[in-house]
Backbone as ProteinMPNN parsed JSONL, in Angstrom:
{"seq_chain_A": "MTSPTDMTCQELVELVTEYFENTLPPADRERFEAHIGICGPCRNYLAQMEQTIRLSGQLTEEAIAPDVQQELLRTFRNWKPSQ", "coords_chain_A": {"N_chain_A": [[78.218, 87.89, 95.818], [80.866, 85.563, 95.567], [82.774, 83.907, 93.013], [83.999, 80.53, 92.433], [86.456, 80.902, 91.293], [87.438, 83.26, 92.206], [89.828, 85.079, 94.144], [90.872, 85.819, 97.4], [92.303, 88.65, 99.117], [93.842, 87.81, 101.294], [94.407, 85.147, 100.59], [96.032, 85.639, 98.367], [98.272, 86.86, 99.563], [99.204, 84.679, 101.016], [100.066, 83.06, 98.979], [102.08, 84.337, 97.631], [104.866, 83.78, 97.678], [105.053, 81.307, 96.347], [104.144, 82.195, 93.899], [106.203, 83.95, 93.082], [108.242, 82.072, 92.915], [107.402, 80.623, 90.839], [105.845, 78.303, 91.145], [103.19, 77.898, 91.439], [100.187, 76.112, 90.795], [98.699, 76.028, 87.506], [95.926, 76.887, 87.507], [95.696, 78.262, 89.953], [97.6, 80.241, 89.541], [96.41, 81.65, 87.493], [94.113, 82.626, 88.838], [95.437, 84.191, 90.76], [96.738, 86.133, 89.162], [94.488, 87.264, 87.957], [93.338, 88.43, 90.187], [95.29, 90.358, 91.0], [95.013, 91.947, 88.845], [92.703, 93.375, 89.296], [92.844, 94.417, 91.841], [94.101, 97.005, 93.446], [95.49, 97.471, 95.986], [96.682, 94.929, 96.381], [98.294, 94.758, 94.125], [100.101, 96.779, 94.769], [101.225, 95.626, 97.08], [102.457, 93.381, 95.946], [104.345, 94.643, 94.297], [105.903, 95.874, 96.274], [106.933, 93.623, 97.569], [108.449, 92.527, 95.46], [110.371, 94.532, 95.182], [111.566, 94.414, 97.711], [112.705, 91.842, 97.634], [114.504, 92.177, 95.512], [116.191, 94.213, 96.539], [117.111, 93.048, 98.932], [118.654, 91.027, 97.973], [120.943, 92.329, 97.351], [122.131, 92.889, 99.671], [124.759, 92.524, 101.894], [126.429, 90.636, 104.458], [128.456, 92.099, 105.61], [127.576, 94.67, 105.225], [125.765, 95.189, 107.164], [125.457, 96.71, 110.23], [127.218, 95.731, 113.206], [125.74, 95.937, 115.679], [123.123, 95.997, 114.732], [122.997, 93.526, 113.486], [123.162, 91.847, 115.747], [120.789, 92.559, 117.07], [118.871, 91.725, 115.192], [119.39, 88.945, 115.179], [118.74, 88.347, 117.848], [116.032, 88.991, 117.844], [114.971, 87.099, 116.001], [115.634, 84.716, 117.307], [113.946, 84.842, 119.497], [111.476, 84.824, 118.384], [108.166, 83.721, 118.062], [105.681, 81.837, 116.497], [102.408, 83.164, 115.834], [99.389, 82.099, 117.369]], "CA_chain_A": [[78.657, 86.497, 95.897], [82.107, 85.322, 94.838], [82.813, 82.654, 92.259], [85.103, 79.662, 92.889], [87.732, 81.337, 90.718], [87.886, 84.472, 92.889], [90.861, 84.924, 95.163], [90.847, 86.886, 98.388], [93.596, 89.287, 99.365], [94.593, 86.956, 102.216], [94.934, 84.023, 99.808], [97.127, 86.141, 97.55], [99.435, 87.03, 100.436], [99.698, 83.344, 101.372], [100.614, 82.395, 97.79], [103.025, 85.204, 96.918], [106.164, 83.115, 97.523], [104.91, 80.331, 95.261], [104.028, 82.972, 92.663], [107.545, 84.393, 92.703], [109.052, 80.892, 92.595], [106.767, 80.006, 89.675], [105.43, 76.949, 91.494], [101.732, 77.827, 91.568], [99.491, 75.388, 89.725], [98.163, 76.972, 86.514], [94.63, 77.466, 87.898], [95.951, 79.237, 91.014], [98.32, 81.362, 88.932], [95.399, 82.42, 86.769], [93.327, 83.337, 89.858], [96.345, 85.176, 91.345], [96.925, 87.219, 88.202], [93.197, 87.94, 87.807], [93.148, 89.255, 91.38], [96.134, 91.558, 90.964], [94.502, 92.779, 87.772], [91.58, 94.208, 89.747], [93.028, 94.847, 93.236], [95.223, 97.928, 93.58], [96.317, 97.212, 97.164], [97.498, 93.72, 96.19], [99.344, 95.12, 93.161], [101.105, 97.508, 95.542], [101.9, 94.642, 97.934], [103.316, 92.58, 95.075], [105.471, 95.501, 93.903], [106.758, 96.036, 97.458], [107.647, 92.357, 97.77], [109.46, 92.429, 94.412], [111.453, 95.458, 95.518], [112.247, 93.866, 98.888], [113.529, 90.718, 97.175], [115.601, 92.721, 94.708], [117.128, 94.933, 97.394], [117.737, 92.167, 99.915], [119.671, 90.262, 97.268], [122.144, 93.151, 97.277], [122.594, 93.103, 101.036], [125.798, 91.608, 102.351], [126.583, 90.603, 105.911], [129.362, 93.181, 105.986], [126.87, 95.946, 105.134], [124.904, 95.333, 108.339], [126.217, 97.098, 111.419], [127.223, 94.649, 114.201], [124.649, 96.049, 116.647], [121.897, 95.633, 114.028], [123.062, 92.066, 113.341], [122.839, 91.238, 117.042], [119.359, 92.792, 117.328], [118.129, 90.821, 114.315], [119.543, 87.586, 115.698], [117.965, 88.269, 119.091], [114.611, 89.003, 117.469], [114.61, 85.818, 115.403], [115.728, 83.662, 118.325], [112.813, 84.965, 120.414], [110.233, 84.85, 117.624], [107.258, 82.573, 118.179], [104.535, 82.05, 115.599], [101.128, 83.444, 116.502], [98.515, 80.914, 117.385]], "C_chain_A": [[79.921, 86.324, 95.055], [82.022, 84.001, 94.083], [83.984, 81.814, 92.755], [86.456, 80.09, 92.342], [88.258, 82.602, 91.383], [88.947, 84.137, 93.933], [90.739, 86.094, 96.124], [92.247, 87.478, 98.531], [94.454, 88.407, 100.284], [95.178, 85.752, 101.481], [96.132, 84.462, 98.972], [98.393, 86.268, 98.387], [100.045, 85.673, 100.775], [100.385, 82.655, 100.197], [101.727, 83.176, 97.1], [104.388, 84.538, 96.714], [106.11, 82.107, 96.374], [104.789, 81.042, 93.906], [105.415, 83.399, 92.178], [108.438, 83.224, 92.301], [108.507, 80.135, 91.387], [106.373, 78.553, 89.932], [103.92, 76.828, 91.717], [101.155, 76.949, 90.464], [98.84, 76.395, 88.769], [96.838, 77.632, 86.921], [94.815, 78.523, 88.986], [96.685, 80.458, 90.47], [97.34, 82.259, 88.186], [94.549, 83.239, 87.744], [94.153, 84.464, 90.477], [96.457, 86.387, 90.414], [95.62, 87.967, 87.933], [92.968, 88.88, 88.996], [94.015, 90.507, 91.335], [95.726, 92.49, 89.822], [93.394, 93.717, 88.209], [91.78, 94.803, 91.141], [94.291, 95.702, 93.372], [96.085, 97.671, 94.803], [97.2, 95.96, 97.011], [98.583, 93.95, 95.139], [100.463, 95.86, 93.873], [101.911, 96.554, 96.418], [102.892, 93.825, 97.105], [104.545, 93.385, 94.646], [106.435, 95.704, 95.067], [107.567, 94.772, 97.713], [108.736, 92.182, 96.716], [110.651, 93.324, 94.727], [112.246, 94.948, 96.72], [113.184, 92.732, 98.486], [114.737, 91.226, 96.396], [116.649, 93.392, 95.594], [117.817, 94.02, 98.4], [118.789, 91.273, 99.269], [120.98, 91.015, 97.146], [122.779, 93.36, 98.644], [123.65, 92.06, 101.406], [125.891, 91.67, 103.867], [127.447, 91.767, 106.389], [128.667, 94.541, 105.989], [125.979, 96.211, 106.351], [125.767, 95.627, 109.554], [126.133, 95.987, 112.474], [126.078, 94.737, 115.21], [123.302, 95.684, 116.014], [121.851, 94.125, 113.823], [122.634, 91.378, 114.634], [121.349, 91.392, 117.362], [118.495, 91.884, 116.458], [118.202, 89.383, 114.813], [118.71, 87.381, 116.961], [116.459, 88.188, 118.781], [114.184, 87.655, 116.907], [114.696, 84.668, 116.4], [114.509, 83.663, 119.244], [111.458, 84.921, 119.701], [109.455, 83.561, 117.834], [106.07, 82.839, 117.264], [103.275, 82.332, 116.405], [100.241, 82.221, 116.403], [97.105, 81.249, 117.083]], "O_chain_A": [[80.026, 86.878, 93.961], [81.286, 83.095, 94.474], [84.871, 82.335, 93.43], [87.493, 79.686, 92.869], [89.406, 82.984, 91.154], [88.951, 83.054, 94.518], [90.526, 87.231, 95.704], [93.238, 86.878, 98.116], [95.659, 88.278, 100.07], [96.324, 85.377, 101.725], [97.127, 83.744, 98.879], [99.465, 85.833, 97.967], [101.268, 85.534, 100.817], [101.202, 81.757, 100.401], [102.262, 82.722, 96.089], [105.003, 84.724, 95.664], [107.01, 82.061, 95.535], [105.278, 80.543, 92.893], [105.753, 83.227, 91.007], [109.301, 83.374, 91.435], [109.079, 79.131, 90.964], [106.538, 77.688, 89.072], [103.433, 75.778, 92.135], [101.591, 77.035, 89.316], [98.471, 77.494, 89.185], [96.658, 78.828, 86.695], [94.163, 79.566, 88.95], [96.419, 81.584, 90.892], [97.437, 83.485, 88.248], [94.294, 84.419, 87.501], [93.641, 85.561, 90.697], [96.289, 87.528, 90.845], [95.639, 89.176, 87.705], [92.465, 89.99, 88.827], [93.527, 91.605, 91.602], [96.054, 93.676, 89.832], [93.164, 94.745, 87.572], [90.965, 95.614, 91.582], [95.405, 95.181, 93.408], [97.31, 97.651, 94.683], [98.343, 95.949, 97.47], [99.676, 93.395, 95.25], [101.64, 95.606, 93.618], [103.135, 96.659, 96.493], [104.029, 93.609, 97.522], [105.659, 92.861, 94.635], [107.65, 95.707, 94.872], [108.753, 94.844, 98.036], [109.836, 91.735, 97.04], [111.801, 92.921, 94.558], [113.473, 95.044, 96.737], [114.324, 92.67, 98.947], [115.858, 90.758, 96.599], [117.848, 93.17, 95.424], [118.999, 94.207, 98.689], [119.712, 90.813, 99.941], [122.019, 90.415, 96.869], [123.854, 93.949, 98.748], [123.437, 90.859, 101.241], [125.475, 92.652, 104.481], [127.195, 92.347, 107.446], [129.111, 95.462, 106.674], [125.498, 97.328, 106.542], [126.695, 94.881, 109.865], [125.082, 95.363, 112.62], [125.499, 93.71, 115.564], [122.436, 95.124, 116.686], [120.794, 93.509, 113.966], [121.838, 90.439, 114.613], [120.722, 90.461, 117.867], [117.5, 91.334, 116.929], [117.189, 88.686, 114.861], [118.052, 86.352, 117.116], [115.726, 87.408, 119.389], [113.144, 87.124, 117.297], [113.895, 83.736, 116.33], [114.085, 82.609, 119.716], [110.413, 84.976, 120.349], [110.009, 82.462, 117.791], [105.519, 83.939, 117.257], [103.093, 81.815, 117.507], [100.342, 81.424, 115.471], [96.251, 80.363, 117.059]]}, "name": "protein", "num_of_chains": 1, "seq": "MTSPTDMTCQELVELVTEYFENTLPPADRERFEAHIGICGPCRNYLAQMEQTIRLSGQLTEEAIAPDVQQELLRTFRNWKPSQ"}
């Protein structure tokens, strides 16, 4: 049985942006940090997201090949959220 303070992996994934932006309410931040303290896969996910954010901040438009830019634009234009 889980306690009300437990956080699931799915909840963590849904809150990761707020965690990075430091906008989680204190109780949720505590639950988030408790979860990553005991969940190796979520610690790995968090580290991957941190690295992605760090590396994407170094990416310039000029560094992306024109054909890749067009493919990305096409993908995002055709993207539809799952239902």
